C-alpha positions in Angstrom: -60.9 28.5 8.3 -57.3 29.5 8.9 -57.0 26.4 11.2 -58.3 24.2 8.5 -55.8 25.6 6.0 -53.0 24.8 8.4 -54.2 21.2 8.6 -53.9 20.7 4.8 -50.8 18.5 4.3 -50.4 17.7 8.0 -53.2 15.1 8.4 -55.7 13.4 6.2 -58.8 15.6 5.9 -62.3 14.3 5.8 -64.4 14.8 2.6 -66.4 17.6 4.4 -63.2 19.4 5.4 -61.8 19.2 1.8 -65.0 20.7 0.4 -65.0 23.4 3.1 -61.4 24.2 2.2 -62.1 24.4 -1.6 -65.2 26.6 -1.0 -63.1 29.0 1.0 -60.6 29.6 -1.8 -62.3 32.6 -3.4 -61.8 34.4 -0.1 -58.0 34.3 -0.2 -56.8 34.0 -3.8 -57.7 35.2 -7.2 -57.5 34.1 -10.9 -54.0 33.0 -12.0 -52.3 32.7 -15.4 -52.1 29.6 -17.6 -48.4 29.5 -16.9 -49.2 29.0 -13.3 -51.4 26.0 -14.2 -48.7 24.6 -16.5 -46.2 24.8 -13.7 -48.5 22.8 -11.5 -49.1 20.3 -14.3 -45.3 19.9 -14.7 -45.2 18.7 -11.1 -48.2 16.4 -11.6 -46.8 14.8 -14.7 -49.2 16.4 -17.2 -52.0 13.9 -17.0 -53.9 15.7 -19.7 -51.3 14.7 -22.3 -52.3 11.0 -22.1 -56.0 11.7 -22.7 -58.3 11.9 -25.7 -60.2 15.2 -25.1 -63.1 17.0 -26.8 -63.0 20.7 -25.7 -66.3 22.6 -25.5 -66.8 26.4 -25.1 -69.6 28.9 -25.6 -72.0 31.0 -23.6 -75.2 28.9 -23.5 -75.5 25.2 -24.1 -72.0 24.0 -23.6 -73.0 21.7 -20.6 -75.7 20.2 -22.7 -73.3 19.5 -25.6 -71.0 17.8 -23.2 -73.9 15.7 -21.9 -74.9 14.7 -25.4 -71.3 13.7 -26.2 -71.1 11.7 -23.0 -74.4 9.9 -23.8 -73.2 8.9 -27.3 -69.8 7.6 -26.0 -71.6 5.6 -23.3 -74.0 4.1 -25.8 -71.0 2.9 -27.7 -69.4 1.3 -24.7 -66.7 3.8 -23.9 -65.6 4.7 -20.4 -66.0 8.5 -20.2 -64.9 11.4 -18.0 -66.8 14.6 -18.0 -65.7 17.9 -16.4 -68.4 20.5 -16.2 -69.6 23.4 -14.0 -71.2 24.7 -12.0 -72.6 22.0 -9.7 -76.2 22.1 -8.5 -76.1 20.2 -5.2 -72.8 18.3 -4.8 -69.3 19.6 -5.9 -68.7 16.0 -7.1 -71.2 16.6 -9.9 -68.4 18.4 -11.7 -66.5 15.1 -12.1 -68.4 12.3 -13.8 -67.1 8.9 -14.6 -69.3 7.2 -17.1 -72.1 9.4 -16.0 -71.7 8.9 -12.3 -70.3 11.3 -9.7 -66.8 10.4 -8.4 -66.7 8.8 -4.9 -65.8 10.9 -1.9 -62.6 8.8 -1.4 -61.4 9.5 -5.0 -62.3 13.2 -4.6 -60.2 13.5 -1.4 -57.3 11.5 -2.9 -57.1 13.8 -5.9 -57.2 16.8 -3.6 -54.3 15.5 -1.6 -52.2 14.8 -4.8 -53.0 18.3 -6.2 -52.1 20.0 -2.9 -48.7 18.4 -2.8 -47.9 20.3 -6.0 -49.5 23.4 -4.7 -47.4 23.4 -1.5 -44.3 23.0 -3.5 -44.9 26.0 -5.8 -46.0 28.1 -2.8 -42.8 27.1 -0.9 -40.9 28.5 -3.9 -42.8 31.8 -3.7 -45.7 31.2 -6.1 -49.4 31.7 -5.3 -52.2 29.3 -4.4 -54.4 28.2 -7.4 -57.7 29.8 -7.9 -61.0 27.9 -7.1 -61.7 26.6 -10.6 -58.0 26.0 -11.3 -57.7 23.6 -8.3 -60.9 21.7 -9.4 -59.5 21.4 -12.9 -56.2 19.9 -11.6 -58.2 17.5 -9.4 -60.3 16.5 -12.4 -57.3 15.6 -14.5 -55.9 13.5 -11.7 -59.3 11.8 -11.2 -59.8 11.0 -14.9 -56.2 9.8 -15.2 -56.5 7.5 -12.3 -59.8 6.2 -13.6 -58.3 5.6 -17.1 -61.1 7.1 -19.1 -61.2 6.4 -22.8 -62.3 10.0 -23.5 -62.6 13.2 -21.5 -65.3 15.7 -22.4 -64.0 19.0 -21.1 -66.1 22.1 -20.6 -64.5 25.5 -20.2 -65.3 27.5 -17.2 -65.5 31.0 -18.6 -64.2 32.3 -21.9 -61.6 30.2 -23.6 -58.3 32.0 -24.4 -57.4 32.5 -20.7 -59.6 29.7 -19.3 -57.6 27.3 -17.2 -58.8 24.4 -19.4 -57.0 25.9 -22.4 -53.7 24.3 -21.3 -55.0 21.3 -23.3 -52.9 21.5 -26.4 -54.1 18.6 -28.6 -57.8 18.0 -28.3 -59.6 15.7 -30.7 -62.1 18.4 -31.6 -63.3 21.8 -30.4 -67.0 22.7 -30.1 -68.2 26.3 -29.7 -71.9 26.8 -28.8 -74.0 29.9 -29.1 -72.3 33.1 -28.0 -74.1 36.0 -26.2 -73.4 38.7 -23.6 -72.4 37.2 -20.2 -69.5 37.8 -17.8 -68.9 41.1 -19.7 -66.6 42.4 -17.0 -64.1 39.6 -17.9 -64.8 38.9 -21.6 -65.8 42.2 -23.1 -69.0 44.1 -23.9 -69.4 43.2 -27.6 -70.2 39.9 -29.3 -66.9 40.0 -31.3 -64.9 40.5 -28.1 -66.6 37.6 -26.3 -66.3 35.4 -29.4 -62.6 36.0 -29.6 -62.2 34.6 -26.1 -64.4 31.6 -26.9 -62.4 31.0 -30.2 -59.3 30.9 -28.1 -59.8 27.1 -27.6 -59.2 26.4 -31.3 -55.9 24.6 -31.9 -54.0 24.3 -35.1 -55.4 21.6 -37.5 -58.0 20.5 -35.0 -61.6 20.2 -36.3 -64.0 23.0 -35.0 -67.8 22.7 -34.9 -69.7 25.8 -34.1 -73.2 27.3 -33.8 -73.3 29.7 -36.8 -76.6 31.5 -36.2 -75.0 34.8 -35.2 -72.9 36.3 -38.0 -70.8 38.5 -35.7 -69.5 35.6 -33.6 -69.2 33.4 -36.7 -66.9 35.8 -38.4 -64.5 35.8 -35.5 -64.5 32.0 -35.3 -64.0 31.6 -39.0 -61.1 34.0 -39.0 -59.4 32.1 -36.1 -60.0 28.7 -37.7 -58.5 29.9 -41.0 -55.4 31.3 -39.2 -54.8 27.9 -37.6 -55.8 25.9 -40.7 -58.5 24.2 -38.6 -61.4 22.5 -40.5 -64.6 24.3 -39.6 -68.2 23.0 -39.7 -70.8 25.6 -39.2 -74.3 24.6 -38.1 -77.2 27.0 -38.7 -81.0 26.8 -38.9 -80.8 25.6 -42.6 -79.3 22.4 -41.4 -81.8 21.6 -38.7 -85.5 21.0 -39.3 -87.8 20.5 -36.3 -90.8 18.3 -37.1 -92.5 17.9 -33.7 -92.3 19.3 -30.1 -94.2 17.6 -27.3 -93.8 17.3 -23.5 -91.7 14.2 -24.2 -89.2 16.0 -26.4 -88.3 17.1 -29.9 -88.0 15.3 -33.2 -85.9 16.9 -35.9 -83.6 16.2 -38.9 -80.0 17.2 -39.3 -78.4 17.7 -42.8 -74.6 17.5 -42.6 -74.0 14.5 -44.8 -75.6 13.4 -48.1 -78.8 12.2 -46.4 -80.4 13.9 -43.5 -80.4 12.0 -40.2 -83.5 11.9 -38.0 -82.9 12.6 -34.3 -85.0 12.5 -31.2 -84.2 14.2 -27.9 -85.9 14.2 -24.5 -85.5 17.9 -24.0 -88.3 20.3 -24.9 -86.2 23.5 -25.4 -85.8 24.3 -29.1 -82.2 25.3 -28.6 -81.4 21.7 -27.6 -81.8 20.6 -31.2 -78.8 22.7 -32.0 -76.8 21.5 -29.0 -77.5 17.8 -29.9 -76.5 18.6 -33.5 -73.2 20.2 -32.4 -72.4 17.1 -30.4 -73.4 14.7 -33.2 -71.2 16.6 -35.6 -68.3 16.5 -33.1 -68.7 12.7 -33.1 -68.6 12.7 -36.9 -65.4 14.7 -36.8 -63.7 12.3 -34.4 -65.0 9.1 -36.0 -61.5 7.7 -36.5 -61.2 7.5 -32.8 -64.5 5.8 -31.9 -65.8 4.1 -35.1 -69.4 4.3 -33.7 -72.3 3.8 -36.1 -74.8 6.5 -37.0 -77.5 4.4 -35.3 -75.4 4.3 -32.1 -75.0 8.0 -32.1 -78.7 8.6 -32.6 -79.6 6.2 -29.8 -77.2 7.9 -27.4 -78.6 11.3 -28.2 -82.2 10.0 -27.6 -81.2 8.8 -24.1 -79.4 12.0 -22.9 -80.5 13.4 -19.5 -79.0 16.7 -18.1 -80.3 17.9 -14.7 -82.1 21.3 -14.6 -81.8 22.0 -18.3 -85.5 22.0 -19.2 -85.8 19.0 -16.9 -89.2 17.6 -16.1 -88.9 16.9 -12.4 -92.6 16.3 -11.7 -95.6 16.0 -14.0 -96.0 19.5 -15.6 -93.1 20.9 -13.5 -90.0 21.9 -15.4 -86.7 23.4 -14.1 -84.4 25.3 -16.4 -81.1 27.0 -15.5 -81.4 29.8 -18.0 -79.9 32.9 -16.4 -78.9 35.4 -19.0 -80.7 37.4 -21.7 -80.0 34.9 -24.6 -80.8 31.9 -22.5 -84.1 33.4 -21.4 -85.0 34.1 -25.0 -84.6 30.4 -25.8 -86.6 29.5 -22.7 -89.4 31.8 -23.9 -89.5 30.1 -27.3 -90.2 26.8 -25.6 -92.7 28.0 -23.1 -94.7 29.9 -25.8 -95.3 26.5 -27.4 -97.0 25.1 -24.3 -98.8 28.3 -23.5 -101.1 27.9 -26.5 -103.0 25.2 -24.6 -102.2 25.6 -20.9 -101.9 28.2 -18.2 -98.3 29.0 -17.2 -96.9 29.7 -13.8 -93.3 31.0 -13.5 -91.2 30.5 -10.3 -88.3 33.0 -10.6 -85.1 33.9 -8.7 -81.8 35.4 -9.7 -78.6 36.9 -8.4 -77.5 40.5 -8.3 -74.8 40.4 -11.1 -77.3 39.1 -13.7 -79.5 41.5 -15.8 -82.6 40.5 -13.9 -84.6 43.7 -14.7 -84.2 42.9 -18.4 -84.8 39.2 -17.9 -88.1 39.9 -16.0 -89.2 42.2 -18.8 -88.5 39.4 -21.3 -90.4 36.9 -19.3 -93.4 39.2 -18.7 -93.7 40.4 -22.3 -92.6 37.2 -24.0 -94.7 34.7 -22.1 -97.3 36.8 -20.3 -97.5 34.2 -17.5 -100.8 33.7 -15.8 -99.0 34.0 -12.4 -95.5 34.3 -11.0 -93.9 33.2 -7.7 -90.7 34.9 -6.8 -88.0 34.0 -4.3 -84.5 35.0 -3.3 -81.2 33.1 -3.5 -79.3 33.8 -0.2 -75.7 34.8 -0.2 -73.5 37.7 -1.1 -75.3 38.4 -4.4 -78.9 38.0 -3.1 -81.7 40.2 -4.3 -85.0 40.3 -2.3 -88.1 38.6 -3.5 -89.9 42.0 -3.1 -87.6 43.6 -5.7 -88.5 40.8 -8.2 -92.2 41.1 -7.4 -92.2 44.9 -8.0 -90.5 44.4 -11.4 -93.0 41.8 -12.5 -95.9 43.9 -11.5 -94.4 46.9 -13.3 -94.1 44.8 -16.4 -97.8 44.0 -16.4 -98.0 40.7 -14.4 -101.0 41.1 -12.0 -100.9 37.8 -10.1 -97.5 37.8 -8.2 -96.7 35.8 -5.1 -93.5 35.7 -3.0 -91.6 33.6 -0.5 -88.0 34.2 0.7 -87.1 30.5 0.8 -86.8 28.6 -2.5 -88.3 25.5 -1.0 -91.3 27.4 0.4 -91.7 29.2 -2.9 -91.8 25.9 -4.8 -94.5 24.6 -2.6 -96.5 27.8 -3.0 -96.0 27.6 -6.8 -97.3 24.1 -6.8 -100.4 25.2 -4.9 -101.2 28.0 -7.3 -100.3 26.4 -10.6 -103.6 24.5 -10.8 -103.9 22.3 -13.8 -101.4 24.3 -15.9 -97.6 24.0 -16.2 -95.0 25.3 -13.7 -91.6 26.5 -15.1 -88.8 27.4 -12.6 -86.1 29.6 -14.1 -83.6 32.5 -13.5 -80.5 30.9 -12.1 -78.6 27.6 -11.8 -78.3 28.4 -8.1 -82.1 28.4 -7.9 -82.3 25.2 -9.9 -79.9 23.5 -7.5 -81.9 24.7 -4.5 -85.2 23.5 -5.9 -83.7 20.2 -7.0 -82.3 19.7 -3.5 -85.7 20.5 -2.0 -87.6 18.2 -4.3 -85.2 15.3 -3.6 -85.2 15.8 0.2 -89.0 16.0 0.3 -89.1 12.6 -1.5 -91.0 14.0 -4.5 -88.4 13.5 -7.2 -88.0 10.3 -9.1 -85.3 10.3 -11.8 -86.7 9.4 -15.2 -85.6 6.0 -16.6 
């Protein structure tokens, strides 16, 4: 890898070499400050200043909100850029142009432009950018070159110190549900975490937030008042679900004089809130896009977001829920289907997640008919035997295991019978399973 780093700037790297270099970054640098990012943006000409941006933060659901926003803009004929994380299979998933991954050529070109600025600051005694920081810089260069009409920007972690918070004049800020996650960086209480998320709020810029938790809402309200930022709070009183089926959810949203009826493809109850947050962000930015309410509803109805309660095969759903709050929402959805069908769970997680508590939640909340466990290889791996023991200790009698996610998936398919299979526990697991299904020729993207 040292030899590869020496090659950067000397000769043109292949796409594979660029990806290898980027993936090696966590091994030789650490998180930097926003001033460091601003210095690099000075050298790059501040591409973010020429863009119309909607900024999205939160613990769970922010990627889905971005996807709903993207779908509505696309339905209205806009050329969109979307920057999200993490990726499931290809690193280029983080950079979408009108819903499609950027090309390898554009990815490499953006890397080369960014690294010119990086070499300059390093020659002057500064440090190399962190992993997410470099990807963000590359994203801004990509979206600038592609001349997108609007950029939908998801924070990486937190908000106040997140690298994306160098954006000073977004069109709107959206804050999704807030719950414990990344506590070592964001704090151990909801108010502490909410303060980080609320850090994306800018003076006078409209804010739309999930208001179901009073502790986080109080923090967001206080910050919005300090900055004189108009705040729209969405809670359960504004959203009325009328039907949940395997094909999606129908619900009404009351934010204007008359409720609007919306339909989503996703089956998770929390997605009604995420779709509503995105819809309200479009209302708040109406002067920019002038799209009709019908266009917005049509866009929402067509949104697809990989591995977020995604039906990948008949009666097989993959979800990336990986923390306590996300699993609670997952359970709410699965409970609905468990009334009529047997449920098989395929589970895998990583060491820095609260997997003992998550397994307890799944066992008690769903009481699955059977469970298949697997491990996610890497520095944070936990053995499938550890997961199996925890499920058995929590009352699940029918537990199977396989060390490889692909083999575990095939095992789960064999034992699920005529019931439903839900795969959950980690976005890394979701990516591994999606890769396996695609490579085996089983997956067909829904139209």
